[in-house]
matplotlib code that plots the C-alpha trace (Angstrom):
import matplotlib.pyplot as plt

x = [269.6, 267.7, 264.3, 264.9, 263.2, 264.1, 266.5, 268.4, 270.5, 268.9, 272.4, 274.4, 277.6, 277.5, 279.2, 276.2, 272.8, 269.1, 267.3, 264.9, 262.1, 262.7, 260.9, 258.2, 256.7, 253.4, 253.0, 249.5, 247.3, 246.4, 250.0, 249.7, 251.5, 253.9, 255.3, 255.5, 259.0, 260.3, 258.6, 260.0, 263.5, 263.3, 262.5, 265.1, 267.9, 268.5, 269.4, 272.8, 273.5, 272.1, 274.1, 277.3, 276.7, 275.8, 272.1, 271.0, 267.5, 266.6, 263.8, 261.3, 258.7, 255.5, 252.6, 249.2, 246.8, 243.9, 241.5, 243.1, 240.6, 242.9, 243.8, 247.5, 247.0, 246.4, 249.1, 250.2, 251.4, 254.1, 253.1, 253.7, 250.3, 249.4, 246.7, 245.4, 244.0, 243.4, 245.0, 247.3, 250.9, 253.2, 255.1, 255.5, 257.2, 255.5, 256.2, 255.0, 257.6, 257.6, 258.4, 260.1, 262.7, 262.6, 261.7, 259.7, 256.6, 254.8, 255.2, 253.0, 254.7, 252.2, 253.0, 251.0, 250.5, 251.9, 255.3, 254.2, 251.3, 252.9, 256.2, 254.4, 252.4, 255.4, 256.9, 254.0, 252.7, 253.9, 253.3, 251.1, 252.0, 248.7, 249.8, 253.1, 251.4, 249.1, 252.0, 253.7, 250.5, 250.0, 252.5, 254.7, 258.4, 260.2, 259.9, 261.5, 258.1, 256.6, 259.1, 256.5, 256.8, 260.4, 259.3, 257.4, 258.9, 258.1, 260.5, 257.7, 256.4, 259.9, 261.1, 258.1, 259.7, 263.1, 261.4, 259.7, 262.9, 264.8, 262.2, 261.7, 265.4, 265.8, 262.8, 264.0, 267.4, 265.6, 267.0, 263.6, 260.5, 257.1, 256.2, 259.8, 261.7, 263.8, 260.7, 259.5, 263.0, 262.8, 259.5, 260.6, 263.8, 261.8, 259.6, 262.5, 264.4, 261.3, 260.6, 264.3, 264.0, 260.7, 262.0, 265.0, 262.6, 260.7, 264.0, 264.7, 266.8, 266.3, 267.1, 270.7, 271.0, 274.7, 275.2, 275.1, 278.3, 280.3, 280.4, 282.6, 281.4, 283.9, 282.4, 278.9, 279.9, 281.0, 278.2, 279.7, 280.4, 277.0, 275.1, 277.1, 277.4, 274.7, 274.8, 274.9, 276.2, 272.7, 269.2, 268.1, 269.0, 266.7, 268.8, 268.5, 268.6, 272.2, 272.0, 275.2, 275.8, 275.5, 278.6, 279.6, 279.8, 276.5, 276.3, 273.1, 270.2, 269.1, 269.7, 269.2, 271.3, 272.4, 275.1, 278.1, 276.1, 273.2, 275.5, 277.1, 273.7, 272.4, 275.6, 275.2, 271.5, 271.4, 274.8, 274.5, 277.2, 278.4, 280.9, 280.8, 278.0, 278.9, 282.5, 281.6, 279.0, 281.5, 283.9, 281.2, 280.2, 283.8, 283.8, 281.7, 284.6, 285.5, 285.0, 281.8, 279.8, 278.9, 275.5, 273.1, 269.4, 266.1, 266.9, 270.3, 268.7, 265.3, 264.8, 268.0, 270.0, 273.3, 272.8, 275.9, 275.9, 276.6, 273.4, 270.9, 268.3, 268.7, 272.4, 274.5, 278.2, 280.8, 280.4, 276.7, 277.7, 279.3, 276.1, 273.9, 276.2, 276.0, 272.3, 271.8, 274.0, 272.0, 268.7, 269.9, 270.8, 267.3, 267.0, 270.3, 269.3, 266.0, 267.7, 270.2, 267.4, 265.6, 268.7, 269.3, 265.8, 266.2]
y = [27.8, 27.3, 28.0, 29.8, 32.0, 35.7, 35.9, 39.1, 40.3, 42.9, 44.3, 43.8, 44.9, 42.2, 38.9, 37.1, 38.9, 38.1, 38.1, 41.0, 38.5, 34.9, 31.9, 31.1, 27.7, 27.4, 24.1, 22.8, 22.7, 19.1, 18.0, 16.0, 17.9, 15.0, 15.2, 19.1, 19.4, 16.8, 18.6, 22.0, 20.5, 19.1, 22.6, 24.4, 22.0, 23.8, 27.0, 25.4, 25.6, 29.2, 30.5, 29.2, 31.5, 34.5, 34.2, 33.7, 32.3, 32.2, 29.6, 30.1, 27.6, 28.9, 27.0, 27.6, 28.5, 26.2, 29.1, 30.4, 31.7, 31.3, 28.3, 27.4, 26.2, 29.8, 31.6, 33.7, 30.9, 28.4, 25.4, 21.9, 20.2, 17.0, 14.6, 11.1, 8.3, 4.6, 3.7, 6.6, 7.3, 9.8, 13.1, 15.7, 19.1, 21.1, 24.8, 27.6, 29.8, 32.7, 31.3, 34.6, 34.6, 31.2, 33.0, 30.6, 32.3, 29.6, 26.0, 23.5, 20.4, 17.4, 15.0, 11.8, 10.5, 7.2, 8.4, 8.4, 6.0, 3.8, 3.7, 2.5, 0.0, -1.5, -1.9, -4.0, -5.8, -7.0, -5.0, -7.2, -7.9, -6.3, -3.1, -3.0, -3.4, -0.5, 1.7, 0.8, 1.8, 5.0, 7.0, 6.3, 7.3, 9.1, 7.4, 8.5, 8.5, 10.6, 13.4, 15.4, 12.9, 14.0, 16.2, 13.5, 12.2, 8.6, 8.5, 7.4, 4.5, 3.0, 3.8, 1.7, -1.5, -0.4, 0.4, -2.9, -4.8, -2.7, -3.0, -6.7, -7.2, -4.8, -6.4, -9.9, -8.9, -7.5, -4.0, -2.3, -3.2, -1.8, 1.2, 1.5, 4.9, 3.6, 3.1, 6.6, 7.9, 6.0, 7.5, 11.1, 10.5, 9.1, 12.3, 14.7, 12.8, 13.0, 16.7, 17.6, 15.8, 17.6, 21.0, 20.4, 20.1, 23.3, 25.1, 24.1, 20.9, 17.8, 14.2, 13.2, 9.4, 9.2, 11.0, 7.8, 6.5, 9.3, 7.7, 4.7, 1.6, 2.4, 5.9, 4.5, 2.6, 5.8, 7.0, 10.5, 11.0, 9.8, 11.9, 15.0, 14.6, 12.2, 8.7, 10.1, 13.0, 14.4, 14.2, 14.3, 10.8, 7.9, 6.6, 3.2, 2.5, 2.1, -1.2, -2.8, -6.5, -8.1, -7.2, -4.3, -0.7, 1.0, 4.4, 6.6, 4.5, 7.2, 10.8, 13.5, 16.3, 17.7, 16.3, 18.0, 18.1, 19.9, 22.7, 23.1, 23.3, 25.9, 28.0, 27.9, 28.8, 31.3, 32.9, 36.7, 37.8, 41.4, 41.2, 39.4, 36.9, 34.9, 34.3, 33.5, 30.9, 29.3, 29.1, 27.5, 25.0, 24.1, 22.2, 19.5, 17.2, 17.3, 14.1, 14.1, 16.3, 13.5, 14.1, 12.2, 12.7, 11.0, 11.0, 9.3, 6.6, 5.5, 3.6, 4.7, 2.0, 4.0, 4.7, 5.1, 1.9, 3.9, 6.0, 4.0, 4.3, 2.8, 1.7, 3.2, 3.2, 3.5, -0.1, -1.1, -4.7, -4.9, -3.4, -6.0, -8.8, -7.4, -6.8, -10.5, -11.5, -9.4, -10.8, -14.3, -13.5, -13.9, -17.3, -18.5, -17.3, -19.1, -22.3, -22.0, -21.6, -24.5, -26.7, -25.7, -26.9, -30.3]
z = [107.8, 111.0, 112.6, 115.9, 118.5, 118.7, 121.7, 122.2, 125.0, 127.3, 127.9, 124.6, 126.3, 129.0, 128.5, 130.0, 130.0, 130.5, 127.1, 126.2, 126.0, 127.2, 125.7, 128.3, 128.4, 130.3, 132.0, 131.4, 134.5, 133.7, 134.5, 137.7, 140.5, 141.2, 137.8, 137.3, 138.7, 136.2, 133.3, 134.4, 134.8, 131.3, 130.0, 132.0, 131.3, 128.0, 129.8, 130.4, 126.7, 126.4, 129.3, 127.8, 124.8, 127.0, 127.5, 131.1, 131.8, 128.0, 128.8, 131.5, 132.8, 134.4, 135.7, 134.3, 137.2, 137.8, 137.2, 134.1, 131.6, 128.6, 126.5, 126.4, 122.8, 121.6, 119.6, 122.5, 124.9, 124.2, 126.3, 127.5, 127.5, 129.1, 127.8, 128.5, 126.5, 126.9, 123.6, 122.8, 123.8, 122.2, 122.8, 120.0, 119.7, 116.9, 116.4, 114.1, 112.3, 110.0, 106.6, 105.6, 108.3, 110.2, 113.4, 115.7, 116.9, 119.0, 120.1, 121.9, 123.2, 123.6, 126.4, 126.8, 130.3, 129.0, 130.1, 133.7, 133.8, 131.2, 133.0, 136.1, 134.1, 132.5, 136.0, 137.3, 134.2, 130.9, 127.7, 125.5, 121.8, 120.9, 122.8, 121.0, 117.7, 118.5, 119.4, 116.0, 114.2, 116.0, 114.0, 111.1, 111.0, 108.1, 104.7, 101.5, 99.8, 102.6, 103.3, 105.2, 108.0, 108.6, 111.4, 113.1, 116.3, 117.3, 120.3, 122.6, 120.6, 120.0, 123.6, 124.9, 123.7, 125.2, 128.4, 128.5, 128.1, 130.6, 133.3, 132.8, 133.3, 136.3, 138.0, 137.4, 139.0, 141.9, 141.1, 140.7, 142.8, 142.1, 144.2, 145.4, 145.6, 142.7, 140.5, 141.3, 140.4, 137.1, 136.2, 136.9, 134.8, 131.9, 131.9, 132.1, 129.3, 127.1, 127.7, 127.0, 123.7, 122.6, 123.8, 121.5, 118.7, 119.5, 119.8, 116.1, 116.4, 114.4, 115.5, 115.8, 115.5, 115.5, 118.8, 120.9, 119.2, 120.7, 124.1, 124.9, 126.8, 129.6, 129.9, 130.1, 133.2, 135.0, 137.1, 137.8, 134.1, 132.8, 135.4, 134.5, 130.7, 129.8, 128.2, 124.6, 122.7, 122.3, 123.8, 120.3, 119.7, 120.5, 123.4, 124.8, 128.6, 129.8, 131.5, 133.1, 133.2, 136.6, 138.7, 136.5, 137.7, 136.8, 135.1, 134.8, 133.4, 131.0, 129.9, 132.4, 130.9, 127.5, 125.4, 123.5, 120.2, 122.0, 123.2, 119.7, 117.9, 120.2, 119.8, 116.0, 116.1, 119.0, 119.7, 119.7, 117.2, 117.2, 114.4, 111.0, 111.4, 108.3, 109.4, 113.0, 111.9, 109.6, 112.5, 114.7, 111.8, 111.2, 114.4, 112.8, 112.5, 116.2, 118.2, 120.0, 117.5, 115.1, 113.4, 111.1, 111.1, 109.9, 106.2, 106.9, 109.1, 107.9, 104.7, 102.9, 101.3, 101.9, 105.5, 107.8, 109.9, 113.0, 112.6, 114.4, 117.1, 120.6, 120.1, 123.0, 122.7, 120.0, 118.9, 118.2, 117.7, 121.1, 122.6, 120.8, 122.2, 125.7, 125.6, 124.5, 127.4, 129.8, 128.5, 129.3, 132.9, 134.4, 132.6, 134.1, 137.5, 137.2, 136.2, 139.1, 141.5, 140.2, 140.4, 144.0, 145.0, 143.4]

ax = plt.figure().add_subplot(projection="3d")
ax.plot(x, y, z, "-o")
ax.set_aspect("equal")
plt.show()
C-alpha cells in the first residue's frame, strides 16, 4: 500500500522511456539565485532511481518566473517554496492524494532559509541555548498518543544541533573558515541533502531510521565510496555528519546522493509492471532481508519501549556505540589542542 504519483511510460515497449507526464516541481521565485542549483539537484537526484526502473526524467525542476501571475501553492503546481523568518526553521514535504487510490495529486515542499542563512550563522557564531530550545518547541515529533504527527518531519530542528557540533569542531580544527570556498560548499551540500529528504516524502516515502547502520566505519572513511553511494543506506534517515578523527582519511561530510533503500522503495512504488503485478511486487518486497535494505520508521523509533536499538537518528555506521565513543573523542580534540598550545607558551 503506497501513495504515489501517476507515472506511465510514453513508450510502453521501450526498456527506458520518458513518462507520459513527469512530475514537475516549480522552484519558488523567492529561492535566492545562489541556492537554486542546489535545490534543483536535490529534486533531480531522484531521477537516478526512476531511470533504473525504466522511467527517464520522471522528475522535472522548473524555475518560477519573477513575473509569474500564478501562485505555486495552487493545486496545479507541485512546488518547492522558500520562506524566511527570524524565529522559524524547518523543512516539510506535505502532499495531497486521492483517498480512493493513493494517487498523489499535488505537493508543496516548504524550505526555510535557515538551511542557508542558518548554516552560515552556525559557521560564524554559536547557537544559543535559547535558540536550541526554540527549535525544539517549534514542532513535536511522533508520539504514541498523537499518531497524526507521524507524517511530521523534524529533520531540520534536530539537524541544527548536529550542525552546531560539526561546525564548532571543524572550525576549531581550522578545516572550515568563515566565507571560505569550503564553507560555501558546506551550505550548498546541506541544502541539497535537505531537499532530497523532503522530495522523498512527497514521492511517498517515510523515514528510515535504521538505514545508517548499513554502512561500516571503514566505508565512511572512503571518500570515493561515500560521494558515489552516500554515507547512509537512505536519505530518509536523519543522518549525522560524517566527521573523521584527526589524521584519519575523510569521507563525504554529508549525504549528496541516494542510498540503496531509496532505489528499492522507488522500485516497489513506481516500477511499470506489464505482467502479474501481485507476483512482481512480492518479488521486489522479498528483498527486504538483503543487507543494505534495513528499514524501521517513526513508530519503531520514537517513544516505543520495544524499539530496535539500531533504529536511531544521527547514528552513522553499523555500531552506534562505536560512533558515540568516536564522537566523544573528536569533541575532546579542540580542548587537547588548546591545552597543548597553552603549555607551549609557558
